[in-house]
Structure formats: structure tokens, C-alpha cells
N, C-alpha and C positions, 0 to 999 in steps of 0.2 A: 258363434253366429247369432244365437238368441239374444245375447247382450247387445250386439251391434244393431240388430233389428229394433230392439226396445229403445236404444239410444236414438235411432233414426226417427222413430215415432215421436219421441219427446221433442227432438229438434224440429220436426215438421209441425208439431202443434204450436211451439213457441214462435217459429218463423211465420206460420200461417196467420197468427194473430196480428203480426206487424203488417203483413200484406193486406189483411182485412182492413186495417186502419187506413192504409194508402188507397184502398178501393172504395171505402165508405163514401168519400166525397164524390167519386165518380158515379156511383149508383144513386146517391141522393140527388145529384144534379139531373140525371136522366129521369128519375122518378117524378120529379116536380116539373121540370121544364122540357122533357123529351129532347135534351141536348146530349149528343155524344161528344164528350170533351176529350178529344185526342191530345190536348195539351196537359192532361193529368200527369203523364210521366215526367214531363219537364218541370211541372210545378213541384213534384216530389223532389227533383234534383235542386230546384231553386230553394226549397225549404232546407235541404242539406247544406247548400252554400251559405244561407243565412246563418245557420248554426255554426258553420265553419268560421265565418267572419267574426261572429261574436266571441267564439272560443279563441281564435288566433290573435285578434287585435285588442279585445277587451277582457280576455281571460274569464269569460262567463261560461259556467258549466252548461252543456247542451240542454239538460232538462230544465234548468232555471231559465235558460234563454228562450224557452217556449213562451214565457210571459211576454216577450217582445216579438218573437217570430210569428206566433199565431195571429195576433191582431194585425201585423203587417200583411200577412198572407190573406187575411179577411179583406183588407183594403184592396189587395191585388185582384181578388175574386170579384169584388163589387165593381172595380174599374173595368174588368174584362166584360162583365155582363152589361154594364151601362154603355161602354164604348163600342162594343162589337155585337154581342148576342142580341141585345134589344132591337137592333136595326133589322134583324132578319124577319121576313114575312112569315106569318103563322103557317101558311099552306106548305111551305117547303123548308121550315125551320130545321127539322132533324137532318135532312140531307145536307143543307148548306152549313150546318154547324160543324160537320166533319172537316170541310175545307177551311172554314174560318179558324177553328181551334188548331188545325194543323199549321196554318200560317202563323198563328200566335206562338206555337211551339218553336217554329223555326226562328222567329224574332228573338224569343227569350234565349234560345240556344246560342244564337249569334252574340247577344249581349254578354252572356256568361263566358263565352270563349274570349271575347274582347277584354273582359276584366280579369279573368282568372286563368286564361290560356287553356289548352286541352290536356294539361298534366293531370294525372290522377291525384285525388285528395282523399284524406280520411279524417274522421273525427277521433281525437285521442282523449281519453279520460281514464281515471283509475279503474272504472268498472268495465272498460272495454277489454282489457287484457286478463282480468282476474275471473276465476270460476268458483262455483260452489259445488262441493262434493256431496252428493246425495244418492244413497242406495247404489253406490258403485259408479254413478255417472258424474262427469264434470260438466256442469251447466254454466256457461258464461253469464256473468251478472247482467250484461247488456241485453241478452235475450230474455232473461227473467223480468228485468225492469221494462223492457220494450213491450212484452206481452201484458204486463200489469197496466202499463199506460194505455195499450190498445183496448183492453177490456173496460178500463175506467172511462175513456173518452167515448167508446161506442155505447156504453151504458148511459152516459150523460146525454149523448145524442138521442137515444131512445126516449129518455125522460123528457127532453126538450120537445120532441115531436108529439108526445102523447100526454104531457102533463102541464104544458104551458099554453097561454093564449096565442103566442106567436107560432108555436108548433101546430096548433089547431088551424091557424090560418093557412099554413103550408099544406096540411092534409086536405083542407077544404078546397084549396086551389087545385089539388091533384084530382079530387073526386069529381068536381064540377066547376070548371074555370068560370063559366058564364054565371052560374049561380053564386059563386063566391064574390064576383064583381057586383052583383045585384044586392048583396047584403052588406056592401061597403068595404070589402077587403081590397086593398091596393095591390093588384097583381104585380105591377112593376116593382114595388117595394119588396114583395115576397120573393120574386125572382132574384133580385139583387142580393137579398139576405141569404137565400139558398146557395147561390154561387159563392158568396163570401164564406159561409160556413163550410162548404165543401173544400174550399182552398185552405181554410184555417186548420181543418183536421189533417189535411195533406201536409202541412208544415210539421206536425208531430211525426207523421209517418216518414217524412223526409229526414228528420233528425235521426231517427232510429236506423233508417236505411244507410245514412252516411256514417253511422258508428259501427255498422256491421259489414259494410262493403266499401271498397274503393270506388270513387265516382269521378266523373268529369262531365262536361256539357252533353256528351253523346249518350250518357247512361239512360236517358229518358226513353229511347227507342225500345230497348228490351223490356223496360218497366211497363210501358203502355200495353204491349202485347199481352203480358201476364195479367195485368189489371183488367183488361177487357175480357180475358178468359174467365177470370174469377167472377165478375158481375154477371156474365152470361150464364155461367155454370150455376151460380146461386139463384138466378132469376132476376131479370132487369128490374131495378127499383127496390129490391129486397135487401135491407141492411143486414138483417139476421142471416139471410142466405149468403151474403158476401162473406161473413165470418165463417160459416160452415164450409162453404166452397173453398175458401183459402186454406183452411186447416186440412181438409180432405186432399186437395191437390198437392199441397206441400208435403204431407205425410207420404202419399204415394210416390212422389218424386224422390224423397229421401230414402225410402225403403227400396225403391228400384235401384238406386245408386249402390246400396249395400248388397242386395240379393243378386242383382243382374250385372249392371255396368253403369258407371257414371255417364258414359256416352249416351245411354238411352234414357237417362233420368229426365232431361228436359223434354224429350219426345213424349214420355208418358204424361207429363204435365198437360200437354195439349191433347193427347189421346183420350184422357179422361173426359174432356169437354165433348168430343165426338160421341163417345159411348153414351153419356148422360143425355145429350140432345136427341139421340136416336130413340131413347126410351121416354124422356120427358122434354118435348120441344120447348117448353117454357122455363126450363131449368129446374133445379131442385125445389125451389120455393116460389117460383114465379106463378102469377095468376093473371090471365088475360084481362080480367076486369079491374085490376088494381095495379098501381105503379109504385107506390111506396107502402111497405109493410113493416 
């Protein structure tokens, strides 16, 4: 039992890193724009289908394919912000964003169903089926590579936000939108860039998701519920909080499946949110005075 629990903890940490990568774009978009992007789940699936298309028809490895899919998803994010989000009035932007992004999710789901049908798909590569034997554990290469990718991209995102001029513009827009405009920051450009970055990071998460799970156009519904739990649990707007929350939630879920029952594992994932919010209403790392941390 001890070995099984240890294996569950390791699996939860590795899987949690991937979920944090998928949730990072969601929490970044909320932190900067106060937009609740319900389309995040289907954007993850869209990223998986992009990698699937490159692998199936052009024989491009999914990790190498990120060179193409991340810029494409950046463009998708910029288009969504310019075409739909920018039109929302500031006074009811957050509430209306739920309806608008849900409608976007329905449209993307319909298009994916039209082009790919509702059949389940998977990404196949040599590292998907092979495992590394370490300390008595068999760790799939895809989970190790996915976790490494998640840490690398989240670290790069942190450096971008805190060490570059563009990142400073984003954080200035968060802290004082009016003040940022007065000093010459183009808020519309910052918003478009933020949504684009959020979608680009999602492309990487979608690739790893597609390599570790079977997926179809309906897969976005379960994903968005989990991603929303992660960003609320970590603290809305906290990228570091999303990473910690994802790891904690997935470890608890995997350990529950081993110790108690797989039937209750998913329930525990959501129960953790209730318990934490009763103790810390702003989440693990959320602060009412700041949106991006």
C-alpha cells in the first residue's frame, strides 16, 4: 500500500503540472482582464487537435509541433479578444464574458465535430508508451516531459511578466487601468496580447493532454470544470497559486483512488475546493488587492 500511495503522489505531481499549464492561461486572462474564459476547455482541445493534425498528416512530433501550434493559438486568442471580448462594456464585462466565451466554445466544438467527427483521438509518439524505471516506479516519459514543459513555460511566463517591458505594461494595467492609460500604455493592445498569450500556453497544455488522454470535441466540458476549480483554489489571478493548487488537487485525487475508491477520486477533487474556500475565501494565494501575482 505504501508503494502505491507513493506512486499516486508522484503521478499527482506530474499530472498537476500539466493541469497548471492548462489553467495558467485562464488565470492570466482573468487577472489582467477580469474575463472568465469558459472557452478555455475547448481551446485546450483545439490545441490537441492541432498537434494531432500535424502529427497525422505532416508527421511532425507533438513537441516540435509547438513551434507552429503556439503561434497559431496566439492568433486565435488575439482574434477572440478583438472580435468579441473588446466589444463588451466595462461595467458588465465579467458577467457577459461567461456567456460570450461559452458561445465561442459551442462554435469551436461544432467546427471540430464537423471536421474531425466525435470519434475519440489520441496522440501517438515513442514517449507516450515508454516508461522510465526509477526507485521502483515506472514513470511514463510523456508525464515527465509534460511536467518539464509545464515548469519551463510557467517559468518563462513569470520572467516575461516581471522582467520585460511588455510584462510590466500588463502588470501596470492590472494595478491601475486608468493610470496605465495616462502614462501611454495601450490597454487594448495589452488585452489582446494577454488573451493571445493565454491561448498560446493552452496549446502546449492541449498537446500534453492529447498525448495522455483520449479526446474528442466534447472533452472541453470536463476540462473547464477542473480548470475553474484550480484557479479558484489557487487564488484568482495567481499563476503560482494555479501550479500549487493543481498539484495539491491532483495528488489528493490520485491518493484517494488508491486508499479509498476510484469512484470517490473525482469527488475529492471538488471537495478540496469547498474545504479551502471555507478557510480561505480568496483561495490559497489569492489577495483581494491584486489580480496577478
